[in-house]
N, C-alpha and C positions, 0 to 999 in steps of 0.2 A: 674829380669824382663823377661817375656816370649818373645819368638821370635815374636809372634803375636803383643804384645804390642810394641815391637821395630819397627816392620814394620808399624804399624798404626802411631806411632810417627814420623817415617821417612817420612810419607806422609803428615805430618802437620795436622793430624786429631785431633780436639779438644778433649782432654781426660777428660771427666767428670767422676765423681765417678761411675755413672751407666755404662758408656761405659767401664771403666777400669774393673769393676767386670765381665761384660760379656766376655771381652777378657781373663781375668784370668781363668774363668770357662772353656773356650775353649782351654786352654793351655795344651799341652802334646801330646804324640804320640798316634796314633790310637783312637783319639777322634772323635766320631760321635754321638753327642747328638741331641735329638729333641729340639725344641724350649721350650717345657714344661719342659724338663729335665734341660735345661740351666736356665730357670726361677727358678725352685726349688733350684738349687745350688746357684744361684745368691741371692735369698731371704735369704739363710743361711748366706751369707756374708754381705748383705745390705738389711735388712728387708723391707725397704720402696720402693724397686724397683718394678715397675708395670710390668705386663705381656706385656702391649702395648709397654713399653720402651724396653723390651727384644726383642720383635718381630721387632720393628723399628731398633734397633741397629744391629740385625742379618741381616736385609735387607740391611742396609747401608754397612756392612762389605762385603756382597755378591756383591753389586754393585761396591764397590771399588776393587773387585777381591782378597781380602785378606782371604776370607772364601768361601768354595764351598758348594753349596746346593746339597746333595746327596739323590737320590731316588733309593733305592735298591728293593723296593717292593711297594705295594699299600698302605702302611702305611704312617705315618708322615714323612716329609722330615727331614733329619739329616744334621748337620752342621759340616764341616770338615775344620780345620784351616791349613791343609797341602795343601795349594793352589799353592805353587810355585815349588813343586817337582812332576813331572808327576808320577802317580801311578794308580793302579786299586784297586778293593775291593774284599775281600774274605768274604762271608756272610754265617753264619750258618743258615741252613734252618729250624732249630728247635727253637733256642732261639733268633735269629736275631743279634747275635754278629757280628761286622764288624771289619776287620783288613785291614790296608793298605798293599799292596804287590807291589813289584817292579821287575817283571819278566824281564829277558833280552830279547832282540829282539825288533822289531818295529811292533806293530800290524797294523799300517797304511800300511806297505809294504806287509802284509799278505793278503790284499784284492786285488785279481787280477783285472786287468783293465776290464775284461769282466763282473765283478760283481759290478762295480762302476756306471754303467748306465749313464755315462757322468758327474757324480758328481765330483766336486773338493773336495776331502775329506780333512778336516783340523783338525779333532779331533776324538778320539776314546774313548769310555767308555766301559770298560770290567768289568763284575761282575762274579766272580767265586763263585759257590754255593757248599756247602757241609755241613758236620756236624762237629762242633768243638769238641775238646777232652772232654770237660765237658759234653756235651750232649751225646757223644758216650759212656761215662762211665756209664750212667744211664740206 
């Protein structure tokens, strides 16, 4: 059973066949799928699952705080099941591959008071951009 499935069960979330398949598709490290990619993989496991069910299930998981919605560019949102360990993203500027990264330090403390403009900062999202090894090799 995946960590995401365990977390959802622990919250008492009713586990239908459709919800289970969506959670299984999202299982793993460095998973950042679009809703359409989740749907395509879910259909391979459960042919009758609808696109609407996938979108609704992803929305519910985001609302529960068990999946993150990630926007690294102007393209489709991606869904990240790594919702409980703070991390940033490393994105390939050519192919769009995304990896979770865990740099040391606290980016909240890196913003000086003079640059906070009176804001009480509670969260930071950092996206590192570059070229992945596969794209660099071509």
